[in-house]
N, C-alpha and C positions, 0 to 999 in steps of 0.2 A: 505495500500501500504505501501510494507517494505520501508526502510532508498534506500534497494539498488535497488530499482524499482523507486526512486526518483534521484537516483545519476544520473547526464548526464554519455551519452553513449559513452564510448572513444574505441579507438584502444584497449589500455592496460586495462580495463576492459571486453570487448568482449573475448581475447585473454584469461583471467583471467579465465573465466568463461569457454571458450572451455577446457583447458585443465582441470578441475574440473569434466569437461562431458566424457573424456575421462580416466581421473585416473579412475571413477567409472563404467565405461561403455563398453569401449574397444573407439578404433579409428574409427571401424564400423558405431557405434553410431553417430556419428559426424557429425550431417546436419545443413545446415544453420536452418530449422528450429526447429531443437532441440535444437540448440545455443541458438533460440530467445525464446522459452517456459525456459529455464534456466536462462535467464534473463529478463521475462517477456512483451518482444516487440515484435513485427512482424517480423518476419524474414527480409523481405523488409526492413526492419531499418536498418539492419545491413550491407547492401552493401557499405553504404558511406563510413565503416571503413574500410570493408574487400569485395573488389567486387567478391566473388565467391569463389569456396572448394578449389581451388587451391591457393589462395591466403591466405584463412584460415588456411593453414597448411605450408607456408611458416612462415604466420607467430607465429606459432607456434613452428618452426625450429629457427627462429631466438627468442624466448621467451625461447625456450630450452637452448641455447648460451648464454642470459643472466645471467640464472638462474645458468650456470658452473660459469659464472663471479663472480657472486655475494658469490657462496659456495667457490672457490678457495679463493676471500679476505678474507673470514670468519679462514679459514685451513691453509694460506698457510704463514708459518713464518718464514723459514729456510733461510739462506744468503748465500749458496753455490748451482748454476747452478743445477745440478744433483739433490740433495734432494727437490730445490723449483719446476722442473718438477714433480717429483714421488708426490708430495703433490699436485700439480693442476691436473693429472692427475685421482691421487686417490679420490679429490671434484669432476671430474666428473662423475667417476664413481658412486658416493652417488646420485647424482642428478638422471644417467640411472636408478638405481636400486632403484630410490623414483618413476618415470617410465617406468615402463616397455615396454611399448608401444613404447619409444621415438626410440631406436636404429634404430627399422624396419623402422619407417618413416623417419630419418633419411637420412637413407641406399636407400629409394625411391624416394628421391626430388633429381629433374633436375635442380632447381635452387640452387646457393650457399646463405645462409642465411647472411641475410646483417652485421650481429656482426662477422662472421666468419673469416674473414679479420683478426681483430684488434686480436680477441684471439691468432690464429695462431701469427701472426705479434708479442705478447707478449711471447709468444713458443718462435722464431726465436732468440727477443732480449735479452731472459734469457740464451741462449746460446752463444749468440756472449758476451753479456756481461760478461761472465765466462770464456775466452778466444778460445773458438770454434771458428773455421773459416768458415765462410759462406758457404762453398763448404761441409764439415763437418755436419752443422746446415740443408742445404739442404737435401744431404741422411737421416739425421736422420729423419726429415720430414716423408719421404717417409717408412724408417723401422719403425716408430709408427703407421702407417696406422690411425685406427679408435682405437686407445687407446688413442689418446689425447680428443676424445668427452667421454672415459669413458668405452666402450666397444670393442671387439674385433669381425670384421667382419667373422664373421664362411666361410669356403669351401661350407657346406654343412650342409641346415636347413631341420629338418625332416618337418614343417610346409610349407615349401615353395615349396615341391612338394607334398603336400598333404598328409603327412603322420603325426606322432603324434607329436603335440608342446611341449609337457610335457617330458623335463627330462628321469625321470624313466623307460616312459613308452615305450622311443628310445632307450634306453641300453639296455631295456628288448628285445626289436625285434634283437640288436645286437647278443647278449648272447644265442638266440635262431640261430642265424647260427653258433655257435661255429666250427659245424665239416668244414662247409668252410670258416669259418676266424680267423683259430686260433691266430694269431697274436692279431688282433684288440680286439677278444674277451678275451683275457690274457690283453689287456692292459686295455679294459674298467672292468674288473674285479679288479687291482690293484689299479686304479685311480677312480673308483665310488663315486661321489659325497658325500662329509659330510650332512649332515643335517643341518648341520651350517653354509654351506659353501652359500652364495647368489649366483644364477645364473642368465643372462640375456640367455642364449640362451642353444643350448645342451651340448656344449663346452665351453663353457665361462663361469667359474665361478671366485667366488674373488682370488681362491689359483693359477689360471693360468694366471691371470692378474697379480698379482702382480709377478709371477714367470718370464715372456716374460717382463714386466715391467725394472725389475731388467736386465734382461740379457741385455739389450738392454744400458739401461744407463750404465752398466758396459764395456759392450762393444764400448761405444761411449769416455767415460773417458779414457781409454785405447787408443782410437783413437785419443783426443784431445793433448796427450802427443807426437805424433808424426804428429799430422797437414796432413792427408796424405787427 
């Protein structure tokens, strides 16, 4: 029996094992039986800590927010509100790239992860502490959308409609329609993702993420000067 098998079964240990399974095999592979096998226990023993698949997914969502908070604590060292937010969101991006399945899972949850309120409270506190009004901070939260969690909510995702999830394949499909969609095709050709640019979706690359983040932060800075 391994040291891990002898260790007490806790909610934290179960969620850590679930994270390993999903990282290695994808979210569809995560079942209570598979998780029990990962931990070397019977699946029924997991229900005391996480009573069912939905509770398990809620726990994973909460664990992701905790990981974002921990990553931000390591990376954020700026004094100004604008740079602190930039570094926080980029820290969240690191976590999402570490777990590429996470954006899809977070977007599908119908319950709010317990830690999310505290995370956003810190974001709002950073802005108001930097002189932004609560009204402007409220508008900013809406403008940021899921960027605060390290990814962008795409309007169209090929895999959601049963198409190709592969970025190159999706762009190739669009290019094949060049005659019917000349403007979109030209844009795709001009903005094809660089191999070194990490992506989380069809049009959620690091370059786009950082550009959009800078655009919003610059706009907020200008808005803060007028406090409208």
